[in-house]
C-alpha positions as CSV (number, residue, x, y, z in Angstrom):
1,M,-17.2,4.4,-19.8
2,N,-13.9,4.1,-17.8
3,N,-14.2,5.7,-14.4
4,L,-10.7,5.0,-13.3
5,P,-8.5,8.2,-12.7
6,Q,-5.9,8.9,-15.3
7,T,-2.3,9.1,-14.1
8,V,0.1,11.9,-14.9
9,G,3.6,11.6,-13.6
10,G,2.5,8.9,-11.1
11,R,-0.4,11.0,-9.6
12,A,-4.0,10.3,-10.3
13,Q,-5.9,13.2,-12.0
14,S,-9.6,13.0,-12.0
15,D,-12.6,15.1,-10.7
16,S,-13.2,12.7,-7.9
17,Y,-9.7,13.0,-6.5
18,A,-9.4,16.7,-7.2
19,S,-11.7,17.8,-4.3
20,H,-9.4,16.2,-1.6
21,D,-5.9,15.0,-1.6
22,P,-5.5,12.5,1.2
23,A,-2.2,11.9,3.0
24,A,0.0,9.2,1.7
25,I,-0.3,5.9,3.6
26,L,3.2,4.8,2.6
27,E,6.0,7.2,1.5
28,A,9.7,6.4,0.6
29,V,12.1,9.1,-0.1
30,H,15.6,8.9,-1.7
31,L,15.5,5.1,-2.1
32,R,18.7,3.4,-3.1
33,K,19.2,-0.3,-4.0
34,M,22.5,-1.9,-5.0
35,F,23.3,-5.5,-5.7
36,P,26.9,-6.6,-4.9
37,L,28.6,-8.6,-7.5
38,R,30.9,-11.6,-6.9
39,S,34.6,-10.6,-7.2
40,L,37.9,-12.5,-6.7
41,N,39.5,-9.2,-5.7
42,I,39.7,-9.2,-1.9
43,L,41.3,-5.8,-1.7
44,G,39.5,-2.6,-2.7
45,E,35.9,-1.8,-3.3
46,K,33.4,-4.5,-4.1
47,P,31.7,-4.1,-7.5
48,V,27.9,-3.4,-7.3
49,V,25.1,-2.9,-9.8
50,H,23.1,0.3,-9.1
51,A,19.4,-0.9,-9.6
52,V,17.8,2.3,-8.1
53,E,19.4,5.6,-7.1
54,D,17.6,8.6,-5.4
55,T,14.1,7.5,-6.2
56,S,11.0,8.5,-4.2
57,L,7.5,7.1,-4.3
58,A,4.2,7.5,-2.4
59,L,1.1,5.3,-2.1
60,Y,-2.3,6.8,-1.6
61,P,-5.5,5.2,-0.3
62,G,-7.7,3.7,-3.0
63,R,-5.2,3.8,-5.7
């Protein structure tokens, strides 16, 4: 049978992980990534593509 933890909302849910919740080894909060577009307009704001806006993630050991 499959012993991998099932994920719900990005968090692993299984009996082996339920007993302890280790601290995240990497966490990013309110990520934002925009890609500038080429424009011939030298005045005003430069157009951008919003790839990610206000996104957070965390990486836990063993996952």
